[in-house]
PLY file of the C-alpha trace (Angstrom):
ply
format ascii 1.0
element vertex 212
property float x
property float y
property float z
element edge 211
property int vertex1
property int vertex2
end_header
0.03 0.04 0.03
1.36 3.29 -1.04
2.41 6.03 1.59
-0.31 8.33 0.20
-2.97 5.71 0.56
-2.05 4.92 4.11
-2.05 8.66 5.01
-5.64 8.88 3.82
-6.66 6.52 6.54
-5.43 8.66 9.40
-7.28 11.32 11.45
-7.48 14.72 9.78
-6.43 13.50 6.39
-8.30 15.13 3.29
-10.94 13.37 1.31
-9.14 11.36 -1.39
-10.29 9.82 -4.65
-13.37 7.54 -4.59
-11.29 4.93 -6.41
-9.23 4.11 -3.28
-10.59 0.86 -2.29
-13.94 1.94 -3.74
-14.32 4.38 -0.82
-14.17 8.08 -0.13
-12.33 9.07 3.06
-12.55 11.97 5.40
-10.39 11.47 8.35
-11.16 8.25 9.97
-14.55 7.94 8.09
-14.95 6.00 4.91
-17.99 6.16 2.64
-18.94 3.62 0.03
-21.13 5.06 -2.70
-22.74 2.35 -4.70
-23.72 4.79 -7.42
-20.08 5.73 -8.02
-18.44 2.26 -7.57
-19.81 -1.16 -8.58
-17.54 -3.13 -6.26
-15.79 -2.72 -2.98
-12.00 -3.30 -3.52
-10.72 -6.06 -1.21
-7.81 -4.10 -0.26
-9.85 -2.09 2.20
-10.61 -5.13 4.18
-6.96 -6.20 3.82
-5.86 -2.83 5.31
-8.13 -3.62 8.54
-7.50 -7.44 8.82
-3.97 -7.99 7.71
-1.82 -8.81 10.67
-4.66 -8.91 13.08
-4.43 -11.53 15.89
-8.02 -11.19 17.15
-11.07 -10.17 15.17
-14.27 -9.68 16.94
-17.57 -8.90 14.73
-20.72 -8.00 16.31
-23.32 -7.99 13.64
-26.90 -9.10 13.85
-27.00 -9.93 10.13
-23.89 -11.75 9.79
-25.07 -14.61 7.44
-23.67 -17.71 5.65
-24.23 -16.61 2.25
-21.55 -14.00 1.60
-19.91 -13.18 4.93
-17.22 -15.92 5.02
-15.42 -14.23 2.12
-14.39 -11.26 4.38
-11.57 -13.71 5.94
-9.82 -14.13 2.62
-8.29 -10.74 3.79
-6.66 -12.24 6.88
-2.87 -13.01 6.24
-1.51 -14.30 9.58
-1.59 -17.58 11.43
-2.82 -17.97 15.00
-5.58 -15.57 14.61
-8.60 -15.76 16.86
-12.17 -14.86 15.46
-15.37 -14.31 17.37
-18.65 -13.62 15.69
-21.66 -12.54 17.58
-24.85 -12.66 15.45
-28.52 -13.55 15.48
-30.42 -16.48 13.69
-33.68 -14.75 12.87
-33.48 -11.24 11.69
-36.22 -8.46 11.21
-36.80 -9.67 7.77
-37.67 -13.13 9.11
-34.71 -14.71 7.35
-34.32 -18.00 9.41
-31.04 -19.41 10.32
-30.72 -22.41 12.43
-27.94 -24.75 13.44
-26.99 -26.00 9.90
-26.61 -22.38 8.55
-24.44 -21.44 11.77
-22.22 -24.36 10.82
-22.20 -23.28 7.31
-20.96 -19.93 8.25
-18.33 -21.33 10.45
-17.18 -23.50 7.51
-17.14 -20.71 5.05
-14.92 -18.75 7.55
-12.62 -21.66 7.81
-12.53 -22.12 3.99
-11.84 -18.43 3.38
-8.95 -18.54 5.81
-7.47 -21.49 4.17
-7.77 -19.93 0.77
-5.76 -17.06 2.27
-2.93 -19.52 3.35
-3.91 -19.29 7.08
-4.01 -22.81 8.64
-3.82 -22.10 12.36
-6.77 -20.24 13.81
-9.42 -20.58 16.49
-12.67 -18.82 17.77
-16.45 -19.30 17.74
-19.64 -18.26 16.11
-22.37 -17.27 18.58
-25.75 -17.02 16.99
-28.74 -15.97 19.27
-31.86 -17.85 18.16
-34.20 -14.78 18.32
-33.47 -11.19 17.26
-35.46 -9.91 20.31
-34.72 -10.40 23.90
-36.57 -9.66 27.10
-35.46 -6.41 28.99
-35.63 -6.05 32.67
-39.37 -5.05 32.56
-40.22 -8.07 30.32
-40.47 -6.25 27.13
-39.06 -7.89 24.01
-36.32 -5.47 22.52
-34.01 -5.63 19.53
-30.58 -6.74 21.03
-28.68 -4.47 18.56
-28.84 -2.70 15.08
-25.39 -1.34 14.56
-22.39 -3.47 13.58
-19.14 -3.31 15.28
-15.63 -4.78 14.51
-12.98 -4.89 17.23
-9.46 -5.61 16.16
-6.71 -6.58 18.58
-8.47 -4.79 21.48
-7.29 -1.50 20.01
-9.23 -0.38 17.07
-13.13 -0.17 16.88
-15.04 0.07 13.61
-18.64 1.14 13.69
-20.07 -0.10 10.49
-23.29 0.88 8.91
-24.05 -2.14 6.73
-23.81 -5.85 7.53
-21.13 -7.80 5.65
-23.68 -9.61 3.34
-24.80 -6.15 2.09
-21.31 -4.83 1.92
-19.77 -7.67 -0.13
-22.90 -7.81 -2.39
-22.21 -4.21 -3.09
-25.92 -3.29 -2.96
-25.88 -0.41 -0.30
-24.37 2.97 0.30
-22.84 2.89 3.85
-19.97 4.11 6.04
-17.40 2.87 8.31
-15.94 4.87 11.28
-12.72 4.00 12.86
-12.27 4.69 16.63
-8.88 4.18 18.19
-8.78 3.04 21.70
-5.77 5.24 22.50
-7.54 8.24 21.37
-11.20 7.59 22.42
-10.72 5.01 25.29
-14.33 5.64 26.73
-16.14 4.86 23.47
-14.11 1.75 23.10
-14.82 0.73 26.49
-18.49 1.48 26.32
-18.94 -0.74 23.11
-16.67 -3.48 24.56
-18.76 -3.55 27.83
-21.95 -3.91 25.91
-20.57 -6.75 23.59
-19.35 -8.53 26.66
-22.60 -8.20 28.44
-24.59 -9.64 25.43
-22.06 -12.47 24.97
-22.50 -13.32 28.67
-26.26 -13.34 28.12
-25.64 -15.87 25.30
-23.52 -18.05 27.72
-26.16 -17.75 30.62
-29.28 -18.69 28.39
-27.91 -20.84 25.52
-30.65 -19.29 23.43
-29.11 -20.16 20.11
-26.17 -22.04 18.59
-22.42 -21.92 18.95
-20.02 -23.34 16.33
-16.29 -23.57 17.21
-13.93 -22.32 14.58
-10.86 -24.50 14.24
-8.62 -26.18 11.65
0 1
1 2
2 3
3 4
4 5
5 6
6 7
7 8
8 9
9 10
10 11
11 12
12 13
13 14
14 15
15 16
16 17
17 18
18 19
19 20
20 21
21 22
22 23
23 24
24 25
25 26
26 27
27 28
28 29
29 30
30 31
31 32
32 33
33 34
34 35
35 36
36 37
37 38
38 39
39 40
40 41
41 42
42 43
43 44
44 45
45 46
46 47
47 48
48 49
49 50
50 51
51 52
52 53
53 54
54 55
55 56
56 57
57 58
58 59
59 60
60 61
61 62
62 63
63 64
64 65
65 66
66 67
67 68
68 69
69 70
70 71
71 72
72 73
73 74
74 75
75 76
76 77
77 78
78 79
79 80
80 81
81 82
82 83
83 84
84 85
85 86
86 87
87 88
88 89
89 90
90 91
91 92
92 93
93 94
94 95
95 96
96 97
97 98
98 99
99 100
100 101
101 102
102 103
103 104
104 105
105 106
106 107
107 108
108 109
109 110
110 111
111 112
112 113
113 114
114 115
115 116
116 117
117 118
118 119
119 120
120 121
121 122
122 123
123 124
124 125
125 126
126 127
127 128
128 129
129 130
130 131
131 132
132 133
133 134
134 135
135 136
136 137
137 138
138 139
139 140
140 141
141 142
142 143
143 144
144 145
145 146
146 147
147 148
148 149
149 150
150 151
151 152
152 153
153 154
154 155
155 156
156 157
157 158
158 159
159 160
160 161
161 162
162 163
163 164
164 165
165 166
166 167
167 168
168 169
169 170
170 171
171 172
172 173
173 174
174 175
175 176
176 177
177 178
178 179
179 180
180 181
181 182
182 183
183 184
184 185
185 186
186 187
187 188
188 189
189 190
190 191
191 192
192 193
193 194
194 195
195 196
196 197
197 198
198 199
199 200
200 201
201 202
202 203
203 204
204 205
205 206
206 207
207 208
208 209
209 210
210 211
């Protein structure tokens, strides 16, 4: 990656050409315009994932059809991957245990395609999109999507991976560095940890282990 391209990903950098990864950049915000670009360049994901030792993705619509392809951008062995998702989404697209296992297998196949042979992790998939709150009401667990990389970089993502990789939506990705905004990172991390704890306590869904 060129020096100018790397500079475009740092805070305060000017907007650069929309041809860079298929995105336009303004500081730590990247916008993908489907009208201007017909495909997202895989180099953008490589920039985020290459060299990562731990990849956490919290996405209520992380599905088996397209989403495993993301991990073709990983280039390092001994990576840990954790996916927290939901089996039934607001569009009533039903995923059950076979689909969760298929997502796990797609992730494994993508890693192997990238030459990564040592990896670990889990796919956690809640059975229902809504959960009961403290007053007994059923509420959506989460709408936004988050990536956490190596416990230092947080990405707030406007579209689920299946929509990104299918290039059907305009959306944005905001990078938040833990060293710069520790309170924001801690807030999201705490919410993610609490939801993962709820999954472990209720077992209301399926868990698939990611291993060679």
